[in-house]
Structures are given as structure tokens and as C-alpha cells.
C-alpha positions as CSV (number, residue, x, y, z in Angstrom):
1,M,7.9,8.8,13.3
2,Y,9.1,12.2,13.3
3,D,5.7,14.4,13.9
4,A,6.9,18.2,13.0
5,R,3.7,19.7,14.7
6,E,5.7,18.9,18.0
7,E,8.8,21.0,17.2
8,Q,9.6,24.1,19.5
9,P,11.4,27.2,18.6
10,G,15.2,26.1,19.5
11,W,14.8,22.9,20.2
12,D,17.8,21.4,18.2
13,Q,20.0,24.0,20.2
14,V,22.3,24.0,23.2
15,G,20.4,25.4,26.5
16,F,16.9,24.5,24.8
17,S,14.3,24.8,27.7
18,P,11.0,23.7,26.9
19,A,7.6,25.2,27.3
20,P,5.3,24.0,30.1
21,G,3.5,21.0,30.0
22,K,5.6,20.6,26.3
23,E,8.7,18.9,29.0
24,W,10.7,16.2,27.1
25,R,9.8,12.6,28.9
26,P,11.4,9.2,28.2
27,V,9.1,7.3,25.4
28,D,7.5,4.4,26.7
29,T,8.2,1.5,23.8
30,N,6.2,-0.9,25.7
31,F,8.5,-3.4,24.2
32,T,8.9,-7.4,25.6
33,V,12.8,-6.9,25.2
34,V,13.8,-3.9,26.6
35,A,17.1,-2.5,24.8
36,R,20.2,-1.3,27.0
37,L,22.2,1.3,25.2
38,G,25.7,1.8,25.9
39,S,28.9,4.0,24.4
40,Q,31.0,1.8,22.0
41,G,34.4,3.3,19.8
42,M,32.2,2.8,16.7
43,P,33.4,5.3,14.0
44,P,31.1,7.9,13.0
45,I,28.4,7.9,10.2
46,E,29.3,10.0,7.0
47,A,27.3,11.2,4.0
48,V,29.2,9.7,1.0
49,R,26.8,11.1,-2.0
50,E,23.4,12.2,-2.8
51,L,21.5,10.0,-5.5
52,P,18.9,11.6,-7.4
53,A,15.9,9.0,-8.2
54,L,16.0,8.2,-11.8
55,S,12.3,7.7,-12.1
56,V,9.1,8.1,-10.2
57,T,6.0,5.6,-10.9
58,R,2.4,6.9,-9.8
59,V,0.7,3.8,-8.3
60,N,-3.0,3.5,-8.3
61,L,-4.5,2.9,-5.1
62,S,-7.3,0.3,-5.0
63,Y,-9.9,0.5,-2.1
64,T,-11.9,-2.2,-3.2
65,P,-13.2,-4.3,-0.3
66,T,-13.2,-8.4,0.4
67,L,-16.4,-8.3,2.2
68,C,-16.8,-12.3,2.3
69,A,-14.6,-15.4,2.4
70,A,-16.5,-18.9,2.0
71,S,-15.9,-22.1,1.1
72,V,-12.7,-21.7,2.8
73,P,-11.0,-24.9,3.9
74,E,-10.3,-26.2,7.3
75,G,-6.9,-25.2,8.5
76,Q,-6.9,-21.9,5.7
77,P,-7.4,-18.5,6.7
78,A,-11.0,-17.0,5.8
79,T,-9.9,-13.2,5.1
80,V,-11.9,-9.7,5.0
81,A,-10.7,-6.4,4.4
82,C,-12.3,-3.0,4.2
83,P,-9.1,-0.9,2.7
84,G,-9.0,2.4,3.3
85,S,-11.7,2.0,6.2
86,I,-12.4,-0.3,8.9
87,I,-14.8,-3.6,9.5
88,N,-17.9,-1.9,11.1
89,A,-20.0,-5.4,11.0
90,V,-19.2,-8.9,11.4
91,T,-22.8,-10.2,10.1
92,F,-21.8,-14.0,9.5
93,V,-19.3,-16.5,10.5
94,S,-19.6,-20.3,11.0
95,F,-17.2,-23.5,11.1
96,G,-18.8,-26.5,9.8
97,L,-20.5,-27.2,6.6
98,P,-21.9,-23.8,5.9
99,N,-24.4,-23.4,2.4
100,G,-24.0,-20.7,0.0
101,S,-21.4,-18.4,-1.4
102,C,-20.2,-15.0,-1.5
103,T,-22.2,-14.6,-4.5
104,A,-25.7,-15.7,-3.3
105,G,-25.2,-15.3,-0.1
106,V,-23.7,-17.4,2.9
107,H,-26.1,-19.1,5.8
108,R,-25.4,-21.9,8.5
109,G,-25.9,-25.2,6.7
110,T,-27.0,-28.8,8.7
111,C,-24.0,-28.0,10.9
112,G,-21.6,-25.4,12.4
113,T,-20.5,-23.1,15.5
114,T,-23.1,-20.9,17.4
115,D,-23.6,-17.6,17.4
116,N,-20.8,-17.2,20.2
117,L,-18.0,-17.6,17.6
118,T,-19.6,-14.3,15.8
119,A,-19.9,-12.4,18.7
120,A,-16.2,-13.5,19.6
121,V,-14.8,-12.7,16.4
122,A,-16.7,-9.5,15.9
123,S,-14.8,-8.5,19.4
124,I,-11.5,-8.8,17.4
125,C,-12.2,-7.9,13.9
126,V,-14.7,-4.7,14.2
127,G,-12.6,-1.5,13.9
128,Q,-9.9,-2.9,12.2
129,E,-9.0,-2.7,8.6
130,S,-8.3,-6.4,7.9
131,C,-9.0,-9.8,9.9
132,S,-8.7,-13.6,9.3
133,V,-10.2,-16.8,10.8
134,T,-8.5,-19.7,10.9
135,C,-10.4,-22.6,12.0
136,V,-9.6,-26.7,12.7
137,G,-11.5,-29.5,14.2
138,R,-10.2,-31.8,17.1
139,V,-6.6,-30.4,17.7
140,P,-4.4,-32.4,19.9
141,P,-5.2,-33.8,23.6
142,P,-5.6,-31.8,26.2
143,Y,-7.7,-29.8,24.2
144,P,-11.2,-32.2,22.9
145,N,-12.5,-29.0,20.7
146,G,-11.9,-27.6,17.6
147,Q,-10.0,-24.0,17.7
148,C,-9.9,-20.9,15.4
149,T,-7.2,-18.6,15.4
150,L,-8.3,-14.6,14.6
151,T,-5.5,-12.2,13.4
152,N,-6.3,-8.8,12.9
153,A,-4.2,-5.9,11.2
154,P,-2.1,-4.5,14.2
155,G,-0.9,-8.3,14.4
156,G,-1.2,-10.5,17.3
157,A,-3.3,-13.8,17.2
158,T,-6.3,-14.4,19.3
159,K,-7.4,-18.1,19.7
160,L,-10.9,-19.1,20.4
161,F,-11.9,-22.4,21.1
162,V,-15.0,-23.7,19.1
163,E,-17.7,-25.4,21.1
164,G,-17.0,-28.9,20.8
165,E,-16.7,-30.6,17.8
166,P,-18.8,-29.2,15.1
167,C,-20.3,-31.9,12.4
168,G,-17.9,-34.5,13.8
169,P,-15.0,-35.9,11.7
170,V,-15.7,-34.2,8.3
171,K,-13.9,-32.1,6.0
172,K,-15.1,-28.6,7.0
173,Q,-15.1,-25.2,5.9
174,T,-15.6,-21.7,7.0
175,A,-17.1,-18.6,5.9
176,L,-17.0,-15.1,7.0
177,T,-18.8,-11.8,6.2
178,V,-18.3,-8.0,6.8
179,A,-19.8,-4.9,6.8
180,C,-17.8,-2.0,6.5
181,K,-18.1,1.7,7.2
182,P,-18.0,4.0,4.1
183,L,-14.7,5.4,2.4
184,P,-13.9,8.9,3.5
185,P,-14.1,11.5,0.5
186,D,-10.0,12.0,0.6
187,L,-8.2,9.3,0.5
188,P,-5.4,9.4,-1.6
189,R,-5.6,8.1,-5.1
190,Y,-1.8,7.4,-5.7
191,K,1.5,6.4,-4.1
192,Y,4.4,6.9,-6.0
193,V,7.7,4.3,-6.3
194,Y,10.9,5.7,-6.7
195,D,13.5,3.9,-8.4
196,F,17.4,4.8,-8.0
197,G,18.4,2.4,-10.1
198,Q,21.1,1.0,-7.9
199,E,20.9,-0.5,-4.1
200,F,22.8,1.7,-1.5
201,A,22.9,2.0,2.3
202,G,21.6,5.2,3.7
203,V,18.3,7.1,3.7
204,V,16.1,9.3,1.4
205,R,15.8,13.3,2.1
206,L,12.3,14.1,1.2
207,T,11.2,17.8,0.8
208,L,7.5,18.8,0.8
209,P,6.3,21.9,-1.1
210,P,5.2,25.2,0.7
211,G,1.3,25.0,1.8
212,T,1.4,21.0,2.6
213,P,-1.4,21.0,4.9
214,T,-0.8,20.9,8.4
215,G,-0.7,17.2,9.6
216,T,0.1,15.4,6.3
217,R,1.3,11.6,6.6
218,A,4.1,11.0,4.5
219,T,5.1,7.2,4.4
220,L,8.4,6.2,3.3
221,K,8.9,2.4,2.4
222,H,12.2,1.1,1.8
223,A,12.5,-1.9,-0.3
224,E,15.6,-3.7,-2.5
225,A,12.6,-5.0,-5.2
226,L,9.5,-4.9,-6.9
227,A,6.2,-6.8,-6.1
228,H,6.7,-9.5,-8.7
229,P,4.6,-12.8,-9.3
230,P,4.5,-15.5,-8.1
231,L,5.2,-13.7,-4.3
232,A,3.1,-10.6,-5.5
233,P,0.9,-8.9,-7.9
234,A,3.0,-6.9,-10.2
235,D,1.1,-3.7,-9.8
236,G,4.7,-1.6,-9.9
237,S,4.1,-1.5,-5.7
238,V,7.6,-2.3,-3.7
239,Y,8.0,-5.9,-2.6
240,M,9.0,-6.3,1.2
241,G,8.7,-10.1,2.0
242,N,12.1,-10.5,1.5
243,L,13.0,-8.5,4.7
244,F,11.5,-11.0,7.5
245,W,11.6,-8.7,10.6
246,A,12.8,-5.8,8.9
247,N,11.1,-2.8,9.3
248,P,12.0,-0.1,6.9
249,V,9.8,2.6,7.0
250,D,10.2,6.2,7.9
251,V,6.9,8.1,9.0
252,Y,7.0,12.0,9.0
253,I,4.0,14.3,9.9
254,A,4.1,17.6,8.2
255,K,3.7,21.1,10.5
256,G,2.7,23.1,7.5
257,G,3.7,26.3,6.5
258,T,4.4,29.0,3.5
259,A,7.9,26.9,3.5
260,P,9.0,24.0,2.6
261,E,9.2,21.4,4.8
262,V,12.4,19.0,4.3
263,Y,12.8,15.3,6.7
264,E,16.0,13.2,6.6
265,P,15.6,10.7,9.0
266,S,18.2,10.3,11.9
267,F,19.6,7.7,13.9
268,T,18.4,4.9,11.4
269,Y,19.6,4.0,8.1
270,H,18.6,1.5,5.2
271,G,19.8,-0.9,2.5
272,F,17.6,-0.6,-0.7
273,R,16.9,0.5,-4.2
274,Y,13.3,1.4,-4.2
275,V,11.2,4.1,-2.0
276,E,7.8,4.1,-2.2
277,L,6.1,7.2,-1.0
278,L,2.5,7.5,0.6
279,L,1.1,11.0,1.2
280,E,-2.1,10.8,3.6
281,P,-4.2,14.0,4.0
282,P,-4.4,14.9,7.6
283,D,-5.5,12.7,10.2
284,A,-6.3,9.7,7.3
285,S,-4.6,7.7,9.9
286,M,-8.1,8.0,11.9
287,V,-9.9,5.5,9.0
288,G,-13.6,5.5,9.0
289,Q,-13.8,9.2,11.4
290,R,-14.3,12.3,10.1
291,R,-11.4,14.4,8.6
292,S,-10.2,17.8,10.1
293,Q,-9.6,19.1,6.6
294,S,-10.2,18.3,3.3
295,T,-7.4,19.3,1.6
296,G,-4.7,16.9,0.3
297,P,-1.2,17.4,0.1
298,P,0.2,18.4,-3.8
299,E,1.5,15.7,-5.9
300,P,5.3,14.9,-5.3
301,G,7.6,15.3,-8.1
302,L,11.1,13.6,-9.3
303,A,12.7,15.8,-6.9
304,S,11.0,15.8,-3.9
305,V,13.2,12.3,-2.9
306,V,16.6,12.5,-2.9
307,G,18.5,9.2,-1.9
308,V,21.8,9.9,0.9
309,N,24.3,7.4,0.8
310,L,25.7,6.8,4.0
311,R,28.7,4.8,5.5
312,S,31.1,4.3,8.1
313,S,34.0,7.4,8.7
314,V,37.0,5.8,8.4
315,G,40.7,7.2,7.1
316,E,42.3,5.5,4.3
317,V,44.9,3.2,5.2
318,S,45.6,1.6,1.6
319,N,45.6,2.2,-2.3
320,E,45.9,0.6,-5.4
321,A,47.2,1.9,-8.6
322,R,46.9,0.1,-11.9
323,S,47.9,0.1,-15.4
324,A,45.1,-0.9,-16.6
325,S,41.7,-0.7,-15.8
326,L,40.0,-3.4,-14.8
């Protein structure tokens, strides 16, 4: 993430001296694996060419919440979500033989977990955009009880043990319902997908027009393919499921003003054909809270995103000429 609001005049010049209270300090990454940086005799990186996007597609954003998951088989995740907002309350959780449906309402059946599980799920899920609960019955020794695994949006899982073995040796189900905070009035309606027509290694240069509100958050996702069945709905969004542990996402927070803002990431590069741009209004990361401004960012155009092809800067060592083209 690059927050342009933190820039100080002359910060990129030799001899820069930060203002009092703005001194530079090491970043606490809080990583489990400590990165050790060292010099290597690698060739520098150079920009080979710029690639204009061939097209840009406006993709509608959906904020339809999933407030209920009922009759979820044992071992499968019961997932709820509040897109654009946060979970405000967990209204019901049961692992056992719950009755009802999401349409008619769910309630405890002949057997199931106690309210302790509801409280535990609430402690993990409230305040998150999404949450899932996966419950199984008796697990192998030394654990004689059932077990529920709770996963919230930021990642990580918390395992909770159910009191005893609910309902005995029968096929059980999980039911989960939540309530969402009301949606803020100034959520973005669209995201924009740029197609460069070819895959290449590099970054993109983003240009925001004059008058972009201070604190506007621009998120750039890089991908090799668009979402497609059976892996995801073909809604025009980028597909990142094939990237495994890679996270090719760049984030820029605008400083605002009367001049255009240009952002080109440093110290990174990606392999991609498509770029998905999401522009969120100031403080949009504070979902479910009051925004400091209600003016949204201007709509981007085709020229707002330009590809920059990068490669190692190495000299030519040989060449080949043919009398006929291949």
C-alpha cells in the first residue's frame, strides 16, 4: 500500500530531513518468517515499453447480503456475508438437527448445541464482512467431542469444541443466521476491468484526475484470466484462483488536490493480462462507520491505466538474421 497523504516535500531528494514527528521508522511486518535482505549481483530492471489497454469494462458491484445458511451438511461450511458492510450480530447458530429454513426461519430442533456456541461465533464473526462455520461430530481421540472451525474474512481459523457429541451418531447439520449493519450511502457502484490483449510482466501506471478526493483508495488486482464457470460466475471480474499464494494487488491512497496524481508501483512486478480497478471513496475501508466525505472519486477512463512492461536490463550478446520470416 502506498499512502500519498504521508508524502513530505522533498522526501525523494538527497539530504531529505523529515519534519518533527514524521521521522521514518522500520515497518513492523509482524511476519512469522523474517525476511533477510542482502545485496546480489543481479542486473537492474528496465521498462521496455508501455502498453495501452485495449478495452475497459464496467462491472456492477453487488452488495446483496447472505444472512442465512441452513441445512448445511456436517463437515461443510455454513457461510454468511455482508458485502460492503459488517456483521452486526449473530442471531442464531446450531449444530445438530435444527428445524426450519432461511425463508421461514430456523430454530433449534430436537437436539443441538447450546447458546455457548452462539456466543463463541459472535466473538469471532461480529465486525467482519463475512464468516463461515464448519462443524463435525465426534473427532478422533484424544478429543471425544465434536468440533466447529470458525473462519472470518481476514483469514485464520479458530477451532472451538462443541459441548459433548450433539445428537449422537446421526447425520447432523449446521444453521447460521446473522444481521448486517446498514450499508453506507456512498459505496462504489462499479469496478473497472482493463484488458491489455496480451500477458506480460510489469506494473501499471495509474492516473487519477484533478479533484480526486483526498483519501480515495485505488485497488489494482492483476490477473491472467477472467472469472469463468465452473470456478466462478462469468461476471466480468478477474479470476485469481490460479495464483495460489501470490497476492498481485497494489493499493494507492490519493492525497487529493488540483493536479493529476500518477502512481506507478516500485519494488514489485506482476505477470498479467487483466487489471481490475476499484475506486473507493475516502475512508471506505471503515465499513459500517460514518465517512469523513461523501464525494466519490471520478469515473476512470481507458487511458487511466497504462501497462509498463519490465525486464532485466541486460546487454545484447548475440543476434540472428534470416532471409525469410518465420
